[in-house]
N, C-alpha and C positions, 0 to 999 in steps of 0.2 A: 349189087353191093359187091364191093373188091376191096381186101385188103392185100397189100402190097408187102412182099416178103422180099429179103433181099441179101446179099452175101456182099459185094464193094459196090459201093455209090460213088460216082464222084458228084464233087460238089461244087458249084461255082457260085460264089457270090451268098454262099449259106441258103440256096434252092435246089429242089430236087424236082425232075420230070417224073408225075406221077399218071398211070393211064386209069382215067377210071370209068367205068360202063366202056364206050364206045368212043370217048373223047379221049384228047392227053391235054393236059393242063402244066402250068408251073405253080408250084404250091411252095412257098417258103415254109421251112422248118418250124420256124419260129410260130407261125400262124395258127397256135393251139389257144382254145377257149382260155382265157384270163381266170375266169369264174372256176377252171377245171384245175386249172395250175394251184390258182389260191388252195382249192379244196383238198386238193393231195399234199401240200407243203403242210397245212394246219393238221391235216390228221398225222401226219410223220410227228410233226409237235407236240400233238396229246399224245402219241404213243409212246412218246419219251418223257414228256410230262407228268404225265396222269397214267400210266401202265395199268391196264387192266380193271379201268374204271370207265364210268360215263360211256358206257355200250350203245345205250342209241343215238346219242349224240355222235358216234363214231359211224354207228352204222347212216345215217345222213347224210354223214360227208361223201362215205362209201357210194350211195347210191345218186349223190351230183355227180360224183368220177363217173359212175355209169352212165348214166346219161351223157355228159360231156364228150366221153370218147365212141360211146355209141352213134352221138353225130356225127362224129369223123368218119368211122368205118360205115355209117351208111352214105356219106359222101366221098366216100374213097379216099379219104387224105389222111390213112394211116400207115407208118410204117412200123415193121414189125421184123427183127434182126432174127435172120431163120436158125443161127446158134442159140439166140437167148431163148426163142420159141422151144428148140428143141430139149436144152437146159428143163428148162420148168416143167415140160409137158413127160421128160425123164423121171423128174422127182416126181412128178405127181401118177405116172404109172407103176414107178417101183412101188412107191406108197399103198397104193388100190391093190398090187398083187399080195404085197405083203399082209394088209387087212384080211383078203380073202383067205389067205393061208393062217391068219389068225382065227377067223370067223370059223373054220375046218375044225380048228384044233380047240374051238371052244372059249376064245379067249374074251371075255367081259368087255371089253374097251373097242374089239376090231371094228365096229364102225364109228362111234363115237369119236375116233382119233381121225377118222378120214377128212374132217375138217382140217388138221394140220396137215395132214401129208397129200390129200389132192385139192381140197378146196381152195385155202387162203394164197397156196403158190399160184395159181389161177388168176388171181386178183393180182398176183405182183406182176403179172403181163401189163397191166394197163400202166403201172409203174413203171415199166420199161419204154411204153408208147410214149410219157409224157416226157421222160428223160431226153428224148430226143428235140426238145425244144433247146434253142441254141444257149442259151444262158442257165440251163439246168443245175450242173454240177456245183455252180457258184450260188443259187441259191438253195440248192441243199445243203451246203456247207455252212451258208449262214442260218437254215433253219438251226443246224446242230447248234453252233454257238448259241442261239436265241434260247433254245432248249435248256443246256447248260446253264446259264445264266438264271434262267426262271428256276430252276431247280435250286441253285445256290440263293437264291434271294427269298424262296420260300422256305427250306430249311433253315436260314437263318431267323426267320420270322419266328418260325416254329420252335427253335430252339430257345430263342428269347422269351417268348414268351412262357415256355414250361422252365424257363431258370428266373422269371420274374423281371425279365429286363426290358420286353416289348409290351407294352399297354393293351388289353382287351380291343381297343378300337381298332388296332392295326390288325389283327389276326383274324383270320379268315380259315376255317377248315375245310378241308378238301377231304374228298373221299381215298384217301391215300394208306391207308391203316396205323394212323400217326400214334406212334409211344415213343416214350424214351423213359430209359432207367439209370441210376448212377451205382456202379458196382465198385467193387473191392478194386481198386487198379486203373481203373478204365471205364468211359462212359457209351452206350449204346443206344442210338436213336433208331427208330423205324419208319420210313416211307417207302411206299412203294417204285417212287421215282430212283431211290439211291440204286437200283439194278443196273439204269440208263448208267450212269456216271460208270460203269464198267467199261464202257464203250466211249463214252465223251470224253472223260479226263484223258485217256493215253491219246485220242486224236487229237483235242486242242495242245497236248503237250509236243507231240509232234508237231502242227500246224506252227507252234512258235518257234520249234528249232527251224523249220522251213524260211520261215520269215528270217529269221537270224543268220541265215545262211544267203538267199536271195536276196535280201536287201542290206547291202553292207551297212546303213546307216537308217534304220528304224526312226520314225518321228517318235521323239520323246513320250509323247502324250498317249500315241499308242501302242507303245512297249509299257508304260505304267500301268493302262489300264489292264492289259491282257496279264502281266505280272499280277496285279492283285485277284484277277479273275483265279489262276492257276494256285496262288495260295490260299485262297476260300477254299478252293475244289478240295487240294491236299488236307486241310484241315477239318473239313468235311466227310472225308474220307477215312482219318483217324478216328473220328467222333462216332461214326457209324457201327463203329464194332463188326462191320462185314468182313472178314477174313481173306474171302476173294479177292475184294475189291482192294486191301490192302496188299495181298501179293501182286495184283495185275500192276500196280501203280510203282513197286518195286522192281518191276520186270520191263516195263515201258522202255526205259535205254537200250534194251537187247530187242525189242520188239520193233522198236523204231529202224535199229539195223536191219534186222530181218527183213520187215517188209520193202525199205530202201534195195537191198540184194534181190528179195524176189522178182520185183519190177524194173532191175535194170539202170539202178542208180548208182553213180561212183562214190561207193563205199568211203573210199580215201577221203573224199571231197568232207564228207560228214565226219568222219573222224577227227579231220584238223580242225572243223568247226567247233566239235564238241570240247575241243582242248584250247580252244581262240580265249581271248580274253575277253572277248563280249559274252561268251557262253559263262562264263566262269563268274562274271558279276551278277549275270542274272540269276546263275543257281545259290549265289551268296546271298542277294538279296531277296530270293524265295525264302530261301533257309533262316533266314533273321528273321522274316517277318512272319513264318511258322512260330518259331521260338518265342516272338512278342506276344505273338497271342496267347500260347501256353502257359506262359508265366503270368500275365492278368487273368486266365480262367480261373474261376471259382473253386473248381474240383482238382484234385491232384490225381493226376496221370502217369502211371508206374510203366516204363519204357519194356521193362522185362516182360510186366504182366499182359502188355499191348503184343510183344512179340511173341511170347506163349500162346495167348489167343488167335493170332492171325495163324502160327503153323498149325494148331491145331484142328482146324477146318479143313485140312490135307492129311492128316493121319486116320491111316483107315483101319490101324491096328487096335481103337476103341479104348487104348489107354489115358487119353489127353481129358476126354470129358464127355459128357451125354452126346451131343449132335455126332460127337465122331462114333460113337459105338453104335450109335445107329446106322450111321452109313457102314460101319464093319460089318454090320449084318446084313443090308442091305448088300453088300458086295459077295460077301461068301454065301449067300443064298441066290444070287442070279447067276454069280459064276458055276454053281454046282449045277444048277438047273441047264446051264447051258451047255455045260461037259457033259451031262448025263442026257441032254435031250440031241435035238437035232444040229449038229455043231455046223452044218452048212449052211442050213436056210434059217434056224430058229424058231421059235416059237411063234412068232407073229406078231403083229402091232396087236398092240392091248393087251396082251399076255401079262400075266402077274405071277409072282410065286407063294410061299404059305409064308413069307415074310413082307409084310405091308408097309407101305409109308403114310398113303392114306388111308383109313378105313373107314371113309365113306365112300360116295359114289364115281370114286375116281382111286381104284386100288392098282393100276396100273402106273400111276403118277411116281415115278423115282426121282432121288436126287441125283444120282450118279449116271450124267447122261449117256456117257459113250458105253458104260457098262451095260445099260439097259439096252442099249443099241445092238452088240453086240448078243445080250440072252434074245432078244425080239426077231433079230433080221440077220443072226448068224455071223459066219467070215464074210459070204457074199455081201450082207448089206454095209458091213464095214469097209468091203473092197471098193463096192458103188460109191457111199458117200464120202468115202476120201479121194477116190476118183473124180467125182463130180464136182467136188469143192476145189480141187488142185485144179483142173479142167477150167473152171472161172478165173482162176489168179493166171494161167496162163493164157487165158484170152485178152484180159486187161493188159497184160504185159506186153502184147504183140499188138495192141491198141495204141497203147502210150508209147511206142516207137514212132509213130507219126504226129504225136502229139504228147511233143516232151512239156510244153507249156504247162501241160496241167496235172504232171507229177506233185505239184505244190499242192493241189486238193485232192489228189486221187491217194499218195501214199499215206497221209494222216488216216482217210477210212479205213486203209488196210492196218493201220497200227489197230485202229480202235476193233475192226474185227476181230482179230488175233487177241487180242484182251478179252472180249466177249466170249471167244470158244473156250479159252483157257478156263474163264469162269465158269463155264456151262457144265465143264467136267466133276460140279458139284451142285447144282442148280438146274434144275428144268424147265431153264429159258425156251428152249425150242419149242415147247409145245404150248405158246401163247403168241396169238397174233401180233401183239404189240414188239414181240422182239424176232420173230423168226425172218423177216426180212432182210435183217443185218445180214443173215448168211447168204442171200441173194444176190447181197449186192456188186460180189465181181462181176456176174453174170450180167446183172440189168447195164451197170456202169458201162462193161466192153463193148455192148452196140451200139453206145449213147456219145463214145466220144468223139466221134467223127463229127457230130453235129455242132459241137461247142462251138460258140465264137471266140476269136480272139482276144486276149486283154486289149484293153484300150491303151 
């Protein structure tokens, strides 16, 4: 049994020479199990569409993936990029050491967080293996689109049923914490899948911008469909009442430019595209569609209340509302405990302070993700995770030098990652299997781009 590691490999007609046992044979990088690929793509779809729910079914899909990859490992047909493997193992090792550090310090969650810090990242290596399929990046982007559309359709059905415009026969309830409320000046509804919009809506917006730039004459039908999807996505972002989601939507133009800059695109071309008549018309159409919906919406929405509500989520002074006050208490407690404790190495994974967000069985689960990382891993941890993520972006930039044709697929994904990381500042998304993989995407994609086929 042999797993082939590589740094650089020459491709000839999308084939690769592999040493298996004592034999040498030629294996196409596209010869991966169709069932395994389908299981992985469906798992990603479920992580975005029904996050934190239907765990048993997701475990079943994981078992299918494990069996499929194990068969390839046994036959010696598995490729693992050396740097990707090193990145994942470094993440796991650092998490393991910090959990050991936390256990010595009496941290209540030191052992339980090992699933997040060491076990789940190892599964993402299987993701990396399957990404070596020659059409993997395109299929991955298709899954993102399907997930976004599915979330929009179900959200509209749910809201329509809540406001008595969708009959009972068309409504089906998913295990997604369904709830909706009408407040003074704004509407707020809840579904677990709303969190996925943090990643998907900026990604989809950037992709539409790329199409306007690359395809000077987009087919009208395609443009109309994608503009309608974006209009409904923006409407749901407003109605969700989720402050972080509304903020990243406003920041999306900046994030688009940032990802293009980091990955080596010519920002001048992007800016010229943003001020072009085609893009201006698109923005006007989206804005008019948005206003048309609000005009016929039965609930009065006060834009000032919506803006105040959005900014309040990032107010750590505790002056705006109750949730901001709770975050402020967490912030004060975590920073004080870090400053009075081990500044360089922190208190260890799974640690907590006297101020708790969760008084149940997870007292170490705090909303202020990056403040908690500083408290639990210290300056060393902050430097490690920042360097680790930056290394992934650098690897992705270098990989795209030889595959500029994939920029239209990769830059939107990076924009989505940036938006997701901004929202993570006030939400503990990195502690969930369904979302942690998003942060690993730069490393996972960097090792797979050379295997992707050319667009026909």
